[in-house]
LODONU-34999 format. One line per field, with one value per residue (C-alpha): x negated, y, z; residue in one letter. Coordinates in Angstrom, 3 decimals. Layout:
// LODONU-34999
c1 X_...;
c2 Y_...;
c3 Z_...;
aa A_...;
***
This chain:
// LODONU-34999
c1 -5.001_-4.328_-3.702_-5.397_-4.951_-7.809_-6.697_-8.501_-6.323_-4.149_-0.660_-2.086_-4.779_-2.187_0.204_-2.608_-3.711_-0.132_0.290_-2.922_-1.749_1.673_0.029_-2.116_0.848_2.984_0.266_-0.175_3.587_4.239_7.228_8.251_10.343_8.390_10.196_8.799_8.922_8.491_7.031_8.906_8.532_5.110_5.223_8.487_7.001_4.360_6.842_9.418_6.866_5.178_8.488_9.502_6.294_6.290_7.531_8.563_11.882_11.842_13.962_13.360_13.873_12.745_11.137_10.358_7.298_4.645_1.798_1.194_4.219_3.298_-0.413_-3.441_-4.596_-2.995_-1.473_-2.350_1.203_3.707_7.147_9.668_12.535_14.210_13.797_14.434_18.032_17.481_15.672_12.317_12.797_10.971_10.398_7.141_6.670_4.622_4.332_3.761_1.939_0.898_-2.436_-4.375_-6.931_-7.295_-5.466_-3.513_-0.079_-0.430_-1.815_1.219_3.672_2.021_2.134_5.806_6.788_4.683_6.894_9.882_8.959_8.021_6.682_3.749_2.612_0.475_-0.263_-0.515_-1.662_-2.031_-4.950_-7.510_-9.707_-12.127_-14.346_-11.543_-10.909_-10.429_-8.579_-9.537_-6.632_-6.561_-5.412_-4.672_-4.119_-5.733_-4.992_-7.870_-10.506_-10.739_-13.179_-12.442_-10.337_-6.654_-4.683_-1.372_0.809_2.559_4.539_1.837_2.599_1.393_4.271_6.741_5.227_3.404_5.143_6.495_3.126_2.715_-0.973_-3.011_-5.219_-7.299_-5.712_-8.149_-7.484_-9.193_-9.536_-8.022;
c2 26.622_27.200_24.230_24.269_21.629_21.011_19.209_15.907_14.304_16.314_15.312_14.381_12.143_10.421_9.823_8.382_6.025_4.894_4.024_1.949_0.119_-0.559_-2.012_-4.348_-5.388_-6.034_-8.314_-10.142_-10.720_-11.607_-13.959_-13.202_-10.716_-8.608_-7.825_-4.471_-3.531_0.175_1.092_4.296_7.201_7.977_5.503_6.638_8.977_6.429_3.540_5.100_6.246_2.828_0.957_3.066_2.128_-1.637_-3.529_-6.841_-7.144_-5.397_-5.790_-3.660_-3.253_-0.769_-0.957_1.908_1.183_3.406_3.515_7.286_9.204_12.901_12.332_12.203_9.046_5.602_4.521_0.908_-0.292_-0.914_0.602_-0.883_1.585_-0.118_-3.740_-5.229_-5.689_-8.890_-12.188_-12.822_-16.568_-17.625_-14.043_-12.672_-9.809_-6.688_-4.441_-0.815_1.428_5.068_4.648_1.912_3.060_1.074_-1.885_-2.421_-1.432_-3.459_-6.467_-6.515_-5.969_-8.723_-11.195_-10.405_-10.695_-13.801_-15.730_-15.050_-17.666_-15.519_-17.354_-14.930_-11.821_-8.963_-5.414_-2.208_1.056_4.518_5.332_3.113_4.467_1.583_3.667_3.513_-0.234_-1.957_-4.997_-6.648_-6.798_-7.947_-5.229_-6.380_-3.032_0.275_3.666_5.668_5.098_8.116_9.407_9.402_12.571_13.146_13.045_14.751_15.236_12.959_11.430_11.530_13.821_15.486_15.784_15.373_18.283_18.328_15.216_17.231_18.426_17.113_16.343_14.632_16.747_16.755_18.510_20.698_22.495_25.884_28.194_31.571;
c3 20.715_17.066_14.730_11.316_8.601_6.149_2.964_2.304_-0.386_-2.754_-3.823_-7.244_-5.715_-3.539_-6.458_-8.584_-5.815_-5.108_-8.812_-8.660_-5.521_-7.072_-10.162_-8.041_-5.853_-8.937_-10.350_-7.028_-6.624_-10.277_-10.498_-6.913_-4.990_-2.519_0.741_1.836_5.524_6.192_9.567_10.387_10.496_9.142_6.257_4.692_2.039_1.024_1.179_-1.137_-3.719_-3.668_-4.000_-7.011_-8.832_-8.120_-11.180_-9.569_-7.701_-4.309_-1.184_1.867_5.577_8.201_11.631_13.991_16.095_17.609_20.065_19.814_21.055_20.841_21.436_19.128_20.943_20.886_24.201_23.469_24.103_21.320_21.512_19.047_18.725_15.776_14.806_11.364_10.276_8.276_8.934_7.214_6.604_3.405_2.227_0.808_3.263_2.619_5.689_4.672_7.151_7.016_8.831_10.574_13.082_16.333_14.757_17.981_16.627_13.438_15.305_17.601_14.743_12.708_15.596_16.189_12.512_11.764_14.176_11.928_9.297_6.305_3.231_3.086_4.922_3.605_4.728_2.707_4.283_2.856_5.170_6.875_9.673_10.417_12.739_15.352_15.107_18.468_17.123_13.851_11.414_7.820_5.437_1.901_0.186_1.214_-0.287_1.187_3.841_6.147_8.783_12.502_12.393_13.153_9.891_9.103_6.051_3.590_6.470_9.142_12.043_15.169_17.673_14.765_12.820_9.460_8.024_5.091_3.797_0.216_0.869_3.604_5.794_8.931_11.902_13.793_17.061_17.101_20.116_19.429;
aa M_K_E_V_V_H_E_L_F_S_E_E_Q_I_N_K_R_I_A_E_L_A_E_Q_I_S_R_D_Y_S_G_K_T_V_H_M_V_C_I_L_R_G_S_V_F_F_F_T_E_L_A_K_K_I_T_V_P_V_T_M_D_F_M_A_A_S_S_Y_G_D_S_T_E_S_S_G_S_L_E_V_R_K_D_L_D_D_P_L_D_N_L_D_V_L_V_V_E_D_I_I_D_S_G_N_T_L_S_K_I_K_K_M_L_M_G_R_H_A_A_S_F_K_V_C_T_L_L_D_K_P_A_R_R_E_T_E_V_E_V_D_Y_V_G_F_Q_V_P_D_K_F_M_V_G_Y_G_L_D_Y_A_Q_R_Y_R_N_L_P_Y_I_G_E_L_E_F_V_K_E;
***
C-alpha cells in the first residue's frame, strides 16, 4: 500500500485560525492567567503557536496520553505515559488537543483532571471530527471541523510519521 496525503488546510489557513482562537481565548481569560495543558505529542505544534499568540499570562504543563498507538482506529482505552508535573489546584485550565474524534480520550482525561480541583476547565482543539463521536464532550474552542477521514500533519501522525508537515491533510492508502 502506498500512502498519499491530500492537503485540507494550508499553513496559512492554520496560522490565521490559531490567531483567531488566541484572540478569543485572551478575551475570555481577561484578567486571569490561563494554565495550558498540552496533550502530547500531536498537540505540540498547535500548542506552542497558540501560546505565543495569547495575550494574557500563560503557564503550561504537558501530559502524554493516547488511545491510538500506531493504528488509525482508537483502541478505546486511555494510556497515560506522562502525567502533569504540577498540581491544578485553583488554576484556570485550558486543555489543548490536536484532534477530537470519538471523544473517549478527552472524556477520560477531563474526568481525571477535573478531580484535581481546578478553578475552571476548558478545552481547545485544532480539529474536531464530530461524525466519529462516541462520547459527548464539551469543546470550548475549535480550530476546524473535519470529515471522517484520517488526518496527518501539523503534529498529527500515522505511526509517528507526517507530524512535521506544515499543513493538515487527509491520509489515503492507495493500492500500488
